KENUFI-559510 format. One line per field, with one value per atom (N, C-alpha, C): chain; atom name; x, y, z. Coordinates in steps of 0.02 Angstrom, whole numbers, padded with zeros to 5 digits. Example, Ala and Ser with C-alpha at 12.3 -4.5 7.8 and 13.67 -1.06 7.14 Angstrom:
cadena: (A|A|A|A|A|A)
atomo: (N|CA|C|N|CA|C)
X: (00660|00615|00660|00642|00684|00645)
Y: (-00284|-00225|-00165|-00112|-00053|00002)
Z: (00390|00390|00390|00354|00357|00394)
//
This chain:
cadena: (A|A|A|A|A|A|A|A|A|A|A|A|A|A|A|A|A|A|A|A|A|A|A|A|A|A|A|A|A|A|A|A|A|A|A|A|A|A|A|A|A|A|A|A|A|A|A|A|A|A|A|A|A|A|A|A|A|A|A|A|A|A|A|A|A|A|A|A|A|A|A|A|A|A|A|A|A|A|A|A|A|A|A|A|A|A|A|A|A|A|A|A|A|A|A|A|A|A|A|A|A|A|A|A|A|A|A|A|A|A|A|A|A|A|A|A|A|A|A|A|A|A|A|A|A|A|A|A|A|A|A|A|A|A|A|A|A|A|A|A|A|A|A|A|A|A|A|A|A|A|A|A|A|A|A|A|A|A|A|A|A|A|A|A|A|A|A|A|A|A|A|A|A|A|A|A|A|A|A|A|A|A|A|A|A|A|A|A|A|A|A|A|A|A|A|A|A|A|A|A|A|A|A|A|A|A|A|A|A|A|A|A|A|A|A|A|A|A|A|A|A|A|A|A|A|A|A|A|A|A|A|A|A|A|A|A|A|A|A|A|A|A|A|A|A|A|A|A|A|A|A|A|A|A|A|A|A|A|A|A|A|A|A|A|A|A|A|A|A|A|A|A|A|A|A|A|A|A|A|A|A|A|A|A|A|A|A|A|A|A|A|A|A|A|A|A|A|A|A|A|A|A|A|A|A|A|A|A|A|A|A|A|A|A|A|A|A|A|A|A|A|A|A|A|A|A|A|A|A|A|A|A|A|A|A|A|A|A|A|A|A|A|A|A|A|A|A|A|A|A|A|A|A|A|A|A|A|A|A|A|A|A|A|A|A|A|A|A|A|A|A|A|A|A|A|A|A|A|A|A|A|A|A|A|A|A|A|A|A|A|A|A|A|A|A|A|A|A|A|A|A|A|A|A|A|A|A|A|A|A|A|A|A|A|A|A|A|A|A|A|A|A|A|A|A|A|A|A|A|A|A|A|A|A|A|A|A|A|A|A|A|A|A|A|A|A|A|A|A|A|A|A|A)
atomo: (N|CA|C|N|CA|C|N|CA|C|N|CA|C|N|CA|C|N|CA|C|N|CA|C|N|CA|C|N|CA|C|N|CA|C|N|CA|C|N|CA|C|N|CA|C|N|CA|C|N|CA|C|N|CA|C|N|CA|C|N|CA|C|N|CA|C|N|CA|C|N|CA|C|N|CA|C|N|CA|C|N|CA|C|N|CA|C|N|CA|C|N|CA|C|N|CA|C|N|CA|C|N|CA|C|N|CA|C|N|CA|C|N|CA|C|N|CA|C|N|CA|C|N|CA|C|N|CA|C|N|CA|C|N|CA|C|N|CA|C|N|CA|C|N|CA|C|N|CA|C|N|CA|C|N|CA|C|N|CA|C|N|CA|C|N|CA|C|N|CA|C|N|CA|C|N|CA|C|N|CA|C|N|CA|C|N|CA|C|N|CA|C|N|CA|C|N|CA|C|N|CA|C|N|CA|C|N|CA|C|N|CA|C|N|CA|C|N|CA|C|N|CA|C|N|CA|C|N|CA|C|N|CA|C|N|CA|C|N|CA|C|N|CA|C|N|CA|C|N|CA|C|N|CA|C|N|CA|C|N|CA|C|N|CA|C|N|CA|C|N|CA|C|N|CA|C|N|CA|C|N|CA|C|N|CA|C|N|CA|C|N|CA|C|N|CA|C|N|CA|C|N|CA|C|N|CA|C|N|CA|C|N|CA|C|N|CA|C|N|CA|C|N|CA|C|N|CA|C|N|CA|C|N|CA|C|N|CA|C|N|CA|C|N|CA|C|N|CA|C|N|CA|C|N|CA|C|N|CA|C|N|CA|C|N|CA|C|N|CA|C|N|CA|C|N|CA|C|N|CA|C|N|CA|C|N|CA|C|N|CA|C|N|CA|C|N|CA|C|N|CA|C|N|CA|C|N|CA|C|N|CA|C|N|CA|C|N|CA|C|N|CA|C|N|CA|C|N|CA|C|N|CA|C|N|CA|C|N|CA|C|N|CA|C|N|CA|C|N|CA|C|N|CA|C|N|CA|C|N|CA|C|N|CA|C|N|CA|C|N|CA|C|N|CA|C|N|CA|C|N|CA|C|N|CA|C|N|CA|C|N|CA|C|N|CA|C|N|CA|C|N|CA|C|N|CA|C|N|CA|C|N|CA|C|N|CA|C|N|CA|C|N|CA|C|N|CA|C)
X: (00043|00000|00042|00029|00073|00055|00107|00095|00058|00014|-00020|00032|00011|00063|00070|00120|00141|00087|00054|-00005|-00058|-00080|-00131|-00113|-00056|-00031|-00031|-00008|-00007|-00080|-00127|-00197|-00229|-00213|-00238|-00208|-00146|-00115|-00141|-00151|-00179|-00248|-00287|-00360|-00357|-00309|-00305|-00282|-00229|-00203|-00253|-00294|-00345|-00398|-00407|-00456|-00430|-00368|-00338|-00304|-00291|-00256|-00187|-00149|-00082|-00075|-00018|-00006|-00029|-00069|-00096|-00041|-00039|00008|-00014|00035|00019|-00022|00000|-00030|-00074|-00135|-00179|-00209|-00223|-00258|-00332|-00369|-00440|-00475|-00519|-00560|-00615|-00632|-00687|-00752|-00765|-00827|-00811|-00860|-00848|-00827|-00778|-00754|-00789|-00813|-00845|-00789|-00794|-00746|-00739|-00788|-00795|-00790|-00754|-00753|-00708|-00704|-00657|-00678|-00627|-00638|-00670|-00650|-00676|-00752|-00774|-00848|-00883|-00860|-00897|-00895|-00836|-00823|-00846|-00840|-00854|-00902|-00895|-00939|-01009|-01023|-01093|-01121|-01090|-01123|-01137|-01090|-01101|-01164|-01172|-01229|-01292|-01291|-01350|-01371|-01324|-01337|-01361|-01331|-01353|-01424|-01443|-01510|-01564|-01549|-01599|-01604|-01558|-01563|-01627|-01639|-01699|-01761|-01766|-01825|-01806|-01844|-01833|-01842|-01798|-01803|-01792|-01813|-01798|-01744|-01720|-01661|-01666|-01718|-01727|-01730|-01763|-01771|-01703|-01659|-01590|-01551|-01557|-01522|-01543|-01602|-01627|-01602|-01605|-01586|-01510|-01470|-01398|-01384|-01420|-01410|-01432|-01489|-01512|-01462|-01441|-01398|-01331|-01306|-01241|-01248|-01311|-01327|-01303|-01307|-01289|-01213|-01173|-01098|-01091|-01127|-01127|-01191|-01182|-01235|-01226|-01276|-01274|-01315|-01287|-01318|-01353|-01411|-01449|-01405|-01363|-01318|-01264|-01257|-01211|-01254|-01307|-01349|-01378|-01409|-01443|-01398|-01340|-01292|-01267|-01253|-01230|-01284|-01348|-01400|-01403|-01398|-01395|-01339|-01281|-01218|-01229|-01253|-01263|-01312|-01364|-01418|-01383|-01345|-01313|-01265|-01237|-01191|-01227|-01293|-01330|-01337|-01310|-01311|-01377|-01412|-01477|-01527|-01589|-01641|-01694|-01705|-01756|-01825|-01874|-01942|-01981|-02022|-02062|-02124|-02133|-02191|-02256|-02265|-02325|-02294|-02291|-02259|-02284|-02349|-02380|-02358|-02329|-02300|-02235|-02191|-02125|-02133|-02141|-02150|-02083|-02086|-02030|-02002|-01935|-01906|-01876|-01906|-01882|-01828|-01779|-01720|-01717|-01699|-01693|-01629|-01597|-01535|-01543|-01499|-01497|-01444|-01445|-01394|-01324|-01304|-01238|-01225|-01277|-01271|-01259|-01292|-01280|-01205|-01183|-01110|-01061|-01080|-01038|-01037|-01095|-01106|-01057|-01064|-01024|-00947|-00930|-00857|-00839|-00881|-00868|-00859|-00899|-00896|-00827|-00787|-00718|-00671|-00687|-00641|-00650|-00710|-00727|-00711|-00720|-00711|-00642|-00584|-00524|-00524|-00553|-00559|-00602|-00659|-00700|-00668|-00633|-00595|-00543|-00505|-00455|-00486|-00545|-00578|-00601|-00627|-00643|-00583|-00526|-00464|-00444|-00446|-00423|-00466|-00532|-00576|-00569|-00563|-00548|-00487|-00432|-00366|-00374|-00407|-00415|-00454|-00506|-00542|-00501|-00464|-00418|-00364|-00339|-00283|-00314|-00373|-00402|-00433|-00472|-00511|-00481|-00430|-00401|-00434|-00401|-00429|-00489)
Y: (-00062|00001|00060|00107|00170|00217|00250|00301|00363|00399|00451|00508|00550|00609|00650|00690|00730|00776|00814|00858|00816|00762|00722|00696|00672|00643|00699|00758|00818|00833|00832|00853|00800|00738|00686|00696|00707|00717|00779|00832|00891|00881|00844|00834|00792|00741|00697|00736|00783|00819|00869|00900|00947|00911|00848|00806|00790|00807|00790|00729|00690|00630|00635|00583|00586|00587|00598|00603|00535|00542|00482|00442|00377|00337|00338|00333|00335|00276|00213|00153|00128|00106|00078|00015|-00031|-00091|-00073|-00105|-00088|-00111|-00066|-00081|-00130|-00168|-00214|-00180|-00127|-00088|-00019|00019|00084|00131|00173|00226|00291|00320|00388|00441|00480|00532|00581|00588|00634|00590|00535|00493|00516|00477|00490|00539|00567|00612|00678|00706|00765|00758|00701|00693|00694|00653|00647|00713|00741|00797|00865|00876|00943|00942|00899|00907|00891|00835|00819|00870|00891|00945|01005|01027|01086|01075|01015|01006|01005|00974|00973|01041|01080|01152|01190|01181|01215|01205|01137|01117|01141|01136|01156|01229|01268|01339|01359|01323|01336|01320|01263|01240|01181|01174|01116|01049|01001|00936|00882|00822|00761|00719|00674|00633|00602|00564|00533|00587|00641|00692|00723|00729|00756|00704|00646|00590|00597|00599|00604|00669|00723|00790|00790|00757|00756|00710|00656|00610|00645|00681|00719|00776|00812|00871|00848|00792|00765|00714|00707|00656|00588|00567|00500|00496|00548|00536|00531|00567|00557|00520|00463|00421|00419|00440|00438|00381|00345|00291|00318|00295|00318|00305|00252|00246|00301|00340|00396|00461|00468|00527|00538|00488|00498|00513|00478|00496|00570|00588|00655|00708|00696|00741|00749|00690|00690|00731|00721|00757|00834|00852|00922|00951|00911|00941|00943|00896|00900|00961|00982|01039|01102|01102|01159|01195|01156|01188|01179|01129|01117|01100|01112|01099|01050|00999|00951|00953|00944|00940|00886|00854|00798|00826|00794|00817|00813|00764|00755|00740|00790|00785|00728|00711|00659|00588|00583|00515|00531|00484|00491|00474|00526|00515|00544|00585|00618|00673|00679|00731|00781|00838|00896|00934|00951|00989|01060|01109|01174|01205|01252|01277|01328|01330|01378|01431|01483|01539|01507|01464|01436|01394|01362|01323|01369|01424|01475|01497|01515|01532|01477|01416|01363|01355|01360|01357|01414|01466|01522|01509|01476|01459|01402|01354|01299|01315|01364|01383|01393|01440|01451|01392|01351|01293|01238|01228|01171|01188|01251|01271|01251|01260|01237|01163|01121|01048|01037|01065|01056|01080|01135|01157|01107|01077|01029|00964|00944|00886|00901|00966|00986|00980|01007|01009|00940|00895|00827|00789|00794|00759|00788|00853|00882|00858|00852|00826|00753|00714|00643|00636|00674|00672|00692|00745|00769|00713|00685|00632|00575|00552|00491|00504|00561|00572|00631|00659|00715|00777|00832|00897|00907)
Z: (00002|00000|00000|-00046|-00048|00008|00032|00079|00049|00086|00060|00047|00002|-00013|00048|00052|00110|00128|00085|00107|00140|00111|00136|00207|00214|00278|00330|00311|00358|00377|00331|00347|00395|00381|00426|00497|00502|00567|00598|00561|00590|00621|00587|00608|00671|00672|00733|00792|00778|00831|00856|00811|00837|00878|00865|00903|00973|00986|01051|01052|00996|00992|00976|00975|00956|00877|00854|00780|00751|00697|00663|00627|00638|00601|00527|00482|00407|00386|00411|00393|00451|00433|00489|00460|00509|00492|00483|00441|00430|00494|00520|00582|00561|00613|00601|00589|00624|00614|00588|00565|00536|00595|00574|00618|00605|00659|00653|00642|00588|00576|00637|00674|00730|00796|00797|00850|00904|00956|01012|01060|01096|01150|01128|01067|01043|01035|01012|00997|01064|01113|01176|01216|01221|01261|01233|01170|01144|01087|01034|00978|00991|01023|01035|01082|01134|01177|01138|01089|01049|01008|00974|00932|00977|01034|01075|01095|01119|01142|01081|01024|00965|00949|00949|00927|00977|01043|01093|01100|01071|01069|01031|00980|00936|00970|01001|01035|01081|01136|01178|01140|01154|01117|01169|01150|01191|01159|01193|01170|01102|01087|01022|00967|00982|00935|00914|00966|00956|00919|00929|00894|00820|00806|00736|00702|00742|00712|00697|00739|00727|00665|00659|00601|00541|00540|00480|00461|00515|00499|00470|00489|00466|00410|00384|00333|00350|00415|00440|00454|00443|00455|00531|00575|00645|00668|00693|00715|00794|00829|00900|00933|00970|01009|01073|01086|01145|01209|01209|01266|01277|01225|01226|01240|01207|01209|01282|01311|01376|01431|01438|01492|01480|01418|01403|01423|01406|01429|01504|01536|01612|01640|01609|01630|01614|01557|01541|01591|01606|01656|01725|01746|01813|01821|01764|01761|01751|01745|01745|01674|01620|01553|01518|01540|01506|01571|01556|01606|01573|01606|01577|01617|01577|01606|01571|01608|01581|01538|01484|01442|01481|01518|01564|01635|01673|01742|01781|01778|01818|01797|01737|01716|01676|01684|01650|01576|01536|01463|01437|01386|01355|01400|01405|01441|01394|01393|01349|01381|01345|01373|01342|01378|01357|01379|01346|01364|01421|01465|01523|01507|01550|01536|01541|01590|01591|01527|01503|01441|01381|01379|01328|01327|01387|01395|01370|01389|01369|01297|01266|01189|01158|01183|01156|01162|01214|01225|01180|01167|01122|01051|01028|00955|00932|00964|00934|00948|00998|01014|00958|00939|00892|00819|00801|00731|00703|00732|00705|00691|00735|00723|00660|00652|00599|00533|00538|00477|00455|00504|00490|00459|00480|00448|00380|00365|00296|00252|00276|00236|00222|00274|00266|00214|00220|00173|00104|00098|00028|00001|00040|00013|-00003|00036|00018|-00046|-00056|-00115|-00177|-00167|-00223|-00239|-00185|-00196|-00235|-00215|-00246|-00315|-00320|-00379|-00422|-00399|-00436|-00422|-00443|-00427|-00472)
//
């Protein structure tokens, strides 16, 4: 297998570094299951909270609605498991960034989440932190496409 061209390798390493990981090795074994381009710590710690806060700024939403909205927004590139979403929502709520309320308070139905003032501040802080990572992913994917399919 040929090594990727220098600019492509640099872009991949830059995206990995921006995600908080170590420099990406040039050669990798094929993973048994699909890898999420936005995987790892960046996804759990920053990107998903940013998306959740962004979506509930427009209107209160419940967990499955947020899962569907993220998958729709990313055209399926980011697929969120309920086992990831619900603990994250509970964590954001415990940190005061979002506030949950039951659709029907007398019975536990859907829990709708709305952004709080601390959540709005956190959202505004995350915006400039995440943008360089997203830019590096765009550059990497663009370079991969150019390398494989030509300009």
